[in-house]
C-alpha positions in Angstrom: 16.9 -9.6 1.7 16.3 -9.7 -1.4 15.9 -6.5 -3.5 15.6 -4.8 -7.2 16.0 -2.0 -8.7 13.9 0.3 -9.9 14.9 2.6 -12.8 12.2 5.9 -13.2 13.3 7.1 -16.1 11.8 10.9 -16.9 11.5 13.5 -19.6 12.3 16.3 -17.4 12.4 17.3 -13.6 9.2 17.9 -12.0 8.8 21.6 -11.0 6.9 24.2 -9.9 7.0 27.8 -12.3 5.1 31.2 -12.5 3.2 31.9 -15.6 0.9 34.7 -17.0 -2.7 32.9 -15.4 -1.1 31.8 -12.3 1.2 28.7 -11.5 1.7 25.4 -13.2 2.9 22.8 -11.5 4.0 20.0 -14.1 4.8 16.5 -12.5 6.3 14.1 -15.0 5.4 10.5 -15.1 7.7 7.3 -15.8 6.4 4.1 -16.9 3.1 2.5 -16.2 0.1 1.2 -17.3 -3.2 2.4 -19.0 -6.3 1.3 -20.8 -4.2 2.0 -23.7 -1.4 -0.7 -22.3 2.0 0.2 -20.5 3.1 3.6 -21.6 6.1 5.3 -20.9 5.0 8.9 -20.3 1.2 8.7 -19.6 -0.6 12.2 -19.3 -3.5 11.8 -16.5 -4.8 15.0 -15.9 -4.4 18.7 -16.5 -6.8 21.1 -14.8 -7.0 23.8 -12.5 -6.8 22.5 -8.6 -9.6 24.1 -5.9 -7.4 24.5 -2.9 -4.2 24.5 -4.5 -2.4 25.4 -1.0 -3.8 22.3 0.2 -3.2 19.8 -2.3 0.7 21.0 -2.2 0.9 20.1 1.2 -1.2 16.8 1.1 2.0 15.7 -2.2 4.7 17.2 0.1 3.4 14.4 3.3 3.2 11.6 0.3 6.9 12.7 -0.6 7.9 12.9 3.5 6.8 9.4 3.8 8.2 7.8 0.6 11.5 9.9 1.9 11.4 8.6 5.3 12.4 5.4 7.9 10.8 5.6 11.3 12.8 2.9 12.4 16.6 2.2 11.9 16.8 5.6 10.5 20.1 4.9 8.4 19.4 5.1 5.2 16.4 7.5 4.1 14.1 5.9 1.4 13.5 7.8 -2.1 11.0 5.5 -4.5 8.7 8.6 -5.9 5.4 8.3 -4.8 3.0 6.4 -7.2 -0.4 8.6 -9.2 -3.4 6.6 -10.2 -6.3 8.1 -12.0 -9.5 6.8 -11.5 -11.4 9.2 -14.0 -13.1 10.9 -11.0 -10.2 11.9 -8.9 -6.0 11.3 -8.6 -4.4 8.9 -5.8 -1.5 9.5 -4.7 0.7 7.1 -2.9 4.1 6.2 -1.2 5.2 4.0 1.1 7.8 4.7 3.8 11.6 3.0 3.6 10.9 1.0 6.6 7.9 -0.4 5.1 5.5 0.3 8.4 3.9 3.7 7.4 1.5 3.6 3.8 0.8 6.8 3.1 -2.2 8.5 0.2 -3.5 11.2 -0.5 -6.5 11.0 -2.4 -7.5 14.0 -4.5 -11.4 14.0 -5.2 -13.4 14.9 -8.4 -14.4 18.4 -6.1 -10.6 19.1 -5.5 -10.4 18.6 -9.4 -12.3 20.9 -10.1 -14.8 18.7 -11.8 -12.5 17.5 -14.3 -12.2 14.4 -15.3 -8.6 12.4 -14.9 -7.0 10.1 -17.1 -6.9 5.8 -15.9 -3.8 4.1 -15.3 -0.8 4.2 -12.6 2.8 4.9 -12.9 5.4 7.3 -10.6 5.7 10.8 -10.2 9.0 12.9 -10.0 8.7 14.5 -6.8 12.7 16.0 -6.5 14.1 18.4 -3.8 13.9 21.7 -6.4 10.3 20.8 -6.3 9.9 19.9 -2.7 10.9 23.5 -1.7 9.3 25.2 -4.5 6.0 23.7 -3.0 6.9 24.1 1.0 7.3 28.2 0.0 3.6 28.2 -1.4 1.3 30.9 -0.1 -1.9 31.7 -0.6 -4.5 30.7 -3.4 -3.7 32.0 -6.8 -4.6 29.7 -9.5 -2.6 26.5 -9.5 -2.7 24.2 -13.0 -1.7 20.9 -12.5 -0.4 18.8 -15.3 0.7 15.4 -14.1 2.3 13.8 -17.4 4.5 15.9 -19.9 2.9 18.3 -22.7 1.5 16.6 -25.8 4.2 17.7 -28.1 7.4 16.4 -25.8 6.3 12.9 -26.0 6.2 12.9 -29.8 9.8 15.3 -30.0 11.8 14.2 -27.4 14.8 11.6 -28.1 15.0 10.3 -24.5 14.8 10.6 -20.9 16.8 13.1 -19.5 16.2 12.5 -15.9 16.6 8.8 -14.5 16.7 7.9 -10.7 17.4 4.3 -9.4 16.5 3.0 -6.8 16.6 0.1 -4.5 13.6 -2.1 -4.2 13.2 -4.6 -1.3 10.6 -7.5 -1.7 9.3 -6.4 1.6 8.6 -3.5 0.1 5.9 -4.8 -2.6 4.5 -7.5 0.3 4.2 -4.7 2.6 1.7 -2.3 -0.5 0.1 -6.4 0.1 -0.2 -6.5 3.2 -1.5 -2.9 4.2 -4.5 -3.5 2.0 -5.3 -6.7 3.5 -5.4 -5.2 6.8 -7.2 -2.0 6.0 -9.7 -4.4 4.6 -10.7 -5.4 8.3 -10.6 -1.9 9.8 -14.3 -0.3 10.5 -14.3 3.3 11.6 -13.6 3.7 15.5 -13.5 7.8 15.7 -13.9 10.7 14.7 -13.3 14.3 15.6 -13.8 18.2 13.9 -10.5 20.0 12.2 -9.9 22.2 15.5 -10.2 18.6 18.2 -8.2 16.9 15.2 -5.7 19.7 15.4 -5.6 19.7 18.7 -4.9 16.2 19.6 -2.2 15.5 17.1 -0.3 18.3 18.1 -0.1 16.9 21.8 0.8 13.7 20.7 4.3 12.6 22.0 6.9 12.7 19.9 8.2 9.1 20.2 7.8 6.0 22.8 10.2 4.8 25.5 11.7 1.1 25.1 10.3 -1.3 26.2 7.0 0.5 26.8 3.5 -1.5 25.5 1.8 0.0 22.2 -0.4 3.6 22.6 -4.4 2.8 22.3 -6.6 6.3 22.6 -10.5 5.5 22.8 -13.2 9.0 21.8 -14.2 10.7 24.5 -16.9 12.9 23.8 -15.5 15.0 20.7 -11.9 14.8 21.2 -9.4 11.3 21.9 -7.6 10.1 25.3 -5.4 7.4 25.7 -6.4 4.6 27.4 -4.3 1.1 29.5 -6.9 -1.0 28.6 -7.7 -1.4 24.5 -11.8 -2.3 25.2 -14.5 -1.5 23.0 -13.8 1.4 20.1 -9.9 1.6 21.6 -7.4 2.1 18.4 -3.9 1.6 18.3 -1.4 4.4 17.7 1.6 2.3 17.5 4.5 4.9 17.2 2.7 8.2 17.4 5.7 10.1 16.3 4.7 8.2 12.7 1.8 10.4 11.8 4.2 13.5 11.4 3.4 13.8 8.2 0.2 14.9 9.0 1.3 18.0 10.1 1.7 19.4 6.5 -2.2 19.6 6.2 -3.0 20.5 9.5 -3.9 24.0 9.3 -6.6 22.7 6.5 -8.0 20.1 8.3 -11.6 20.2 8.8 -11.7 16.7 10.3 -9.5 13.5 11.2 -11.0 10.0 11.5 -9.5 6.9 12.8 -10.1 3.6 11.3 -9.3 -0.1 13.2 -9.9 -3.2 13.8 -11.4 -5.1 16.6 -8.9 -5.1 19.4 -7.5 -8.1 20.1 -6.7 -7.8 23.7 -4.2 -6.5 24.7 -1.6 -6.8 21.3 -0.7 -3.6 19.5 -2.5 -3.8 15.6 -2.5 -1.6 12.6 -4.7 1.2 12.1 -5.4 3.7 10.0 -6.0 7.6 10.4 -7.4 9.8 7.6 -6.9 13.7 7.4 -10.1 15.3 5.6 -9.1 18.6 3.8 -11.4 20.3 1.0 -11.6 18.4 -1.4 -9.2 15.7 -0.5 -8.4 13.3 1.9 -5.3 12.2 3.2 -4.6 8.5 5.5 -1.8 7.4 6.8 -2.0 3.6 7.9 0.8 2.5 10.7 1.7 -1.1 10.9 1.1 -2.6 14.8 4.9 -1.7 16.0 7.6 0.7 14.7 10.1 -1.7 14.4 7.6 -4.3 12.4 6.7 -3.4 8.3 3.5 -4.9 7.3 5.3 -7.8 4.9 5.7 -10.0 7.5 2.2 -9.8 8.7 1.1 -13.0 6.8 -2.6 -11.8 5.8 -2.7 -12.4 1.8 -0.7 -16.2 2.4 -4.0 -18.1 2.7 -5.3 -16.9 -0.9 -1.7 -17.2 -2.3 -1.6 -20.7 -1.5 -4.4 -21.7 -3.5 -4.9 -22.4 -7.6 -8.6 -21.8 -7.2 -8.0 -18.2 -5.7 -5.4 -18.0 -8.5 -7.6 -18.7 -11.6 -10.4 -16.3 -9.7 -7.8 -13.7 -9.8 -7.2 -14.3 -13.7 -10.8 -13.9 -14.0 -11.4 -10.8 -12.3 -8.4 -9.1 -13.0 -10.1 -9.0 -16.7 -13.2 -7.5 -15.5 -11.4 -4.3 -13.5 -11.6 -1.1 -15.4 -9.7 1.5 -13.0 -12.5 1.7 -11.6 -12.3 3.8 -8.0 -14.5 1.8 -6.1 -15.1 -1.8 -6.9 -18.5 -2.8 -6.5 -18.1 -6.8 -4.6 -21.2 -7.8 -5.5 -21.7 -6.2 -8.9 -18.1 -8.2 -10.0 -19.5 -11.2 -8.3 -22.1 -11.5 -10.2 -20.0 -10.8 -13.3 -17.5 -13.1 -13.0 -20.2 -15.5 -11.9 -18.4 -15.9 -8.4 -19.4 -15.5 -4.8 -18.5 -12.8 -3.1 -16.1 -14.5 -0.6 -14.5 -15.9 -3.8 -14.2 -12.2 -5.1 -13.0 -11.3 -2.2 -10.2 -13.8 -2.4 -9.1 -12.9 -5.7 -9.2 -9.6 -4.6 -6.6 -9.9 -2.2 -4.2 -11.8 -4.6 -4.4 -9.3 -7.3 -3.1 -7.0 -3.8 0.2 -8.8 -3.8 0.4 -7.8 -7.7 0.4 -4.2 -7.1 -3.7 -4.7 -9.4 -6.0 -3.4 -6.2 -5.9 -1.1 -3.4 -8.2 -0.4 -0.2 -9.7 3.0 1.0 -11.1 2.6 4.7 -12.7 5.9 3.7 -15.2 4.1 1.1 -14.8 1.0 2.7 -14.1 -0.3 -1.2 -11.5 -1.8 -2.9 -10.3 0.1 -6.1 -8.3 -0.4 -9.4 -4.6 0.1 -10.0 -1.5 -1.0 -11.7 1.4 -0.8 -9.8 5.0 0.2 -12.1 6.8 -2.3 -10.7 7.2 -6.2 -11.6 4.9 -6.7 -8.0 4.5 -10.5 -8.5 7.6 -10.9 -7.2 6.1 -10.7 -3.7 4.5 -14.2 -4.0 7.3 -15.8 -6.4 9.9 -14.6 -3.4 7.4 -14.6 -0.3 9.7 -16.5 2.6 6.2 -18.9 4.1 5.1 -19.3 0.7 8.8 -20.4 -1.2 8.9 -22.5 2.1 5.5 -23.7 2.2 5.7 -25.0 -1.7 8.5 -27.1 -1.2 7.7 -28.9 1.5 5.1 -29.8 -1.0 7.6 -30.4 -3.8 9.1 -32.8 -1.1 6.5 -35.1 -0.1 7.1 -33.6 3.6 3.2 -33.7 4.4 1.5 -36.9 5.7 -2.6 -36.6 6.2 -4.3 -38.6 8.7 -7.8 -36.8 8.9 -7.8 -33.4 10.4 -4.0 -34.1 11.6 -0.8 -33.8 9.2 2.6 -34.4 9.9 5.1 -32.1 8.2 9.0 -33.2 7.8 11.3 -30.2 8.2 14.7 -30.8 8.3 14.7 -33.3 11.3 12.1 -32.4 12.8 8.1 -33.2 12.7 5.2 -30.7 13.0 1.6 -31.4 14.2 -0.7 -29.7 12.1 -4.6 -30.0 13.6 -7.5 -28.5 11.8 -9.4 -26.6 14.5 -12.6 -24.1 13.3 -11.3 -24.0 9.8 -7.9 -22.6 10.9 -4.7 -24.4 11.0 -2.8 -24.8 14.5 0.8 -26.0 14.4 3.3 -27.3 17.1 6.0 -25.3 15.5 7.9 -22.2 17.1 6.1 -19.6 15.1 2.8 -20.6 15.6 3.6 -20.4 19.3 5.0 -17.4 19.6 1.9 -15.6 16.9 -1.1 -18.0 17.0 -2.1 -17.1 14.1 -2.1 -13.6 14.5 0.3 -12.7 11.3 -1.3 -16.1 9.7 0.1 -19.6 9.0 2.9 -20.8 9.0 4.7 -22.7 6.5 3.6 -26.0 7.7 -0.2 -24.9 7.7 0.2 -23.4 5.0 2.0 -26.6 3.4 -0.6 -28.5 4.7 -3.5 -26.2 3.0 -1.9 -26.8 0.1 -1.5 -30.5 0.0 -6.0 -30.7 1.3 -7.0 -28.5 -1.9 -4.6 -30.4 -3.9 -2.5 -27.1 -4.9 0.2 -27.1 -7.3 3.5 -27.6 -6.0 5.9 -26.5 -8.5 9.5 -25.4 -7.0 9.8 -22.0 -6.5 11.1 -19.5 -9.3 15.0 -18.9 -9.2 16.2 -15.5 -8.6 17.4 -13.6 -11.8 20.9 -12.2 -12.2 21.5 -8.9 -10.7 20.8 -6.5 -12.7 18.6 -3.2 -13.3 15.5 -2.6 -15.4 14.3 0.7 -16.9 10.2 0.9 -16.3 9.7 3.3 -19.0 8.4 1.4 -21.5 6.0 -1.5 -22.5 6.9 -4.8 -21.1 9.7 -3.1 -18.2 9.9 -4.3 -14.7 12.2 -5.0 -12.6 14.6 -7.8 -12.0 15.8 -9.7 -8.5 19.6 -8.8 -7.0 20.9 -9.6 -4.2 
């Protein structure tokens, strides 16, 4: 499995401390991007939070997911959460070590007391002493939040005094993109009051027996009930124990919203679970199976396989301005493109971590992950294999049919209703539900005249710090 080493450099550890006017939560930042370009330690926010204890528990929930592996729990994850300032809110994001759970805490304008935030994205240090201090917080004494170093510290400190080096697998980066694509197909399926949300979530089983099918739920009056037949309005709950991080905030919940796609027969699907909090939202998005992360879902491959989407993405990227809610029609008008082409461009930008998707507002938002996330495209196994097939001249077109020579075998790819079917085992197993196979991708590239450049070779193993301009991780085996 290809992975990079991510070096996160902070001027000091994040800390929760008492002051004369209350408590101060200082979250230290590593390298990130802002409207001014790359900054070593950007400063995004300084102000009092409207609901201190809720914010503390929400941040802990995001950190819980970052440190968790819900499948094969042998190596804990350890990547610090990502924070984005969008002007009217702060978004804290993380991904589980197994790549199957995406978490986001949105601290909205009312949760920030109306104080505006800066714009940009970076990592924030959430260390074990800070976690312990946050977990001990009680009452609602004033809490002053600072995201980023104190102004004088930036100019007086000679260098970083805290550094973390953590593995960053390619599939983790691809998971961020695939979770965004999956979420864009979700609709609101159920909604509960705070009391009913607590009752339902605390009644869930802590695990699923091996060999059992996915768990489904459907709204029934004011609550949710399990069902074995995923009919209209049903939502898949794959691995209910993966919602455990929500328990951090249940006592403060004012509601629960559940999102998912239209059920595809009895096959498991991804879903999103949003707890509504005073001035905030905490959302967990689950992959279709606890044993299967988001990275292999293939939802981004069609957008990556076309040169049109690449060119459109370059244009659209210039027009993004750290918006908390991207208006597709407005962006299409600015870019002179159709809404469908803008949507495909945003999908491609998502593979580089440059946009996310908010199911609560059914809209994309601008952020720039502080990683060399372009690796997710350069080393996507199916995309790399498809480009190699095109470069080798392995695709022969015959009207609606195509033949792809791969090794000693020949595969037939047929166009049907805009989709491409293949005779390979991948298609037989998944029927397009996890994106196109490498043969269909290669045919799509040839039909559209896409570039057939060879895949980018992997770099030599090394660790690259991301605390300064132009820094980014490179591949290591």
